[in-house]
N, C-alpha and C positions, 0 to 999 in steps of 0.2 A: 452337303447335298450339291450335286453338280447342276449347273444351269443348262437347260436345253437351248440349242440354237436353231433358228429357222434355216432351212435350206431353200434358197431361191435360185431356180434355174432361169435361163434367159426368157423362156416363155412366160413364167410367172411374173418376172419383172415387167415385161411388156404389158401383160394383162393388168397388173396393178396400175401402171401409168395410164393405160387407156381408161380404166375405171375412175381414176382420179380426175382425168381431163373431162370425162363425162359429167362428173359431179360439179365441176367448175362451170361447164356449159349449162347445167341445170340450175344454176344459181344456188347451189348448196355450199358455197364458200363465199359468204357475203363480204368478208374482209380478208384477213390473212390466214384464217383457219376454217376448216370445214365445220358446218353446223351439225347438230346431233343427227339430223336426217342423212346428211352426206356421209358422216362416219358410219352410220348404220348400214348404208348401202355398200360402202367399201368393205366393211367387216364381213358382210354376208356374200362375198364374192365366191365362196366355195363352190357354188353350183357351176360356175364358169371354169373353175380351176381343174375340174376332173379331166379336162382335155390335155392338161400340161403335167399332171403328176404321174 
């Protein structure tokens, strides 16, 4: 079975970076990793991604 690969265009990369920085600013990365709330917010970014797909 072939593995699927994600396709990241420049807009999605920028969006992901902005979301990650927002979670850092919101203290959802207490040490070196995002906490569960931070990851949940990043994973659920699909609502914002519709502008880039």
